[in-house]
N, C-alpha and C positions, 0 to 999 in steps of 0.2 A: 367315757364312764366315769359318774362321780366319783367323788373319795369319799370316805363312810368315816367317820370320826366320832369320838364320844363327843358325849351330852358338855361334859369337863372343859375339852378343849374348843367346842364350838361357843359356849360361852366367853373364856377365854380370846378367842378373834373377835368377837362382839363388842367386850370389854377393854381390850389393849388396844394405848393407840400409835405405840411403836414395836415393829420387829424389826431383827437385823438380819439385813439381806449379805450374801458371802456371795460375789463374782468371783473371778480368777483373771487377776492381772496376764500381760503378754509373756510376763519371763515365768508364768507360771503362781505365780505366791497369790492366795487365796486375801481376797480383802475383804473384810466383814463392814459391813455400814449400815450407823441405824435409820431406819425410813418408815415414815406414817404410811400405812396401809389402808385400803379397803378388801376386805373380804366378802364373796358376793357368794359363797357355797361350793365355787368349783375352781375358782381363781383367786388368783393375789392381784389388786390393782396399785399402781404405785406410780406416783406423778413424777420427773426429777427435769432438771434443768436440760437445756440440749448441749450444755461442756460439762456437766458431769464425770466424773469419771468411771463410774458404772456402764454408761454408753462403750466411753472405748472397752470396757472389759469384755464388755456382752457382744460386742461387734469381731471377737475375735471365737468367744466361748460361752455361748448361750444359756450354759446348765449353770444353775443356782442351788443356793441353799438359803432355806429363810428358819429362823431361830428366833423364840418366842425365849424371854428371860426366866429363870429359874425362878422359884421361891425362895424365903430364907432361907432355909433348910439343904436346899442345893440340889429339890427334887422337881418333879413336875417341868423337868427340861421337856420339848417340845421341837421339834427339826420338819421338817417338808424339803423335800427336794424337787427341784422340776426343769422345767425349759422357759425360758422367756422369748416374750416379742414385745417387739417396739410399733406403736403406730406413729402417725404422722403429728400426733400433739405430745409426743414425748410420754404417754402415758405408755409404761411398762407391765403387761398382762403375763403371769406366772400360771401355766398349768403344772399343778402338784403332783406329785408322791408324800405319803407320809410315812419317814423311814424313824 
């Protein structure tokens, strides 16, 4: 089922270059990482290097959060949650829910 988002959020997803990807380490500690991304309207696409900590974290827990930075006044926060999958080219595909 496609995610329904506001026009304002859609504009930010087209305009912004970086989103914060939060994965969970093996010890349970959340690990946020700024990443470049592509939003295709249903999923986020993120490429990573084969030895990246993101991949180690996702090996034991595929649940993630993605967050856009707030504006200068601390509002306009956007957070997505979802589950990541990885293909052989180290491309993360994340199906999301808006939270």
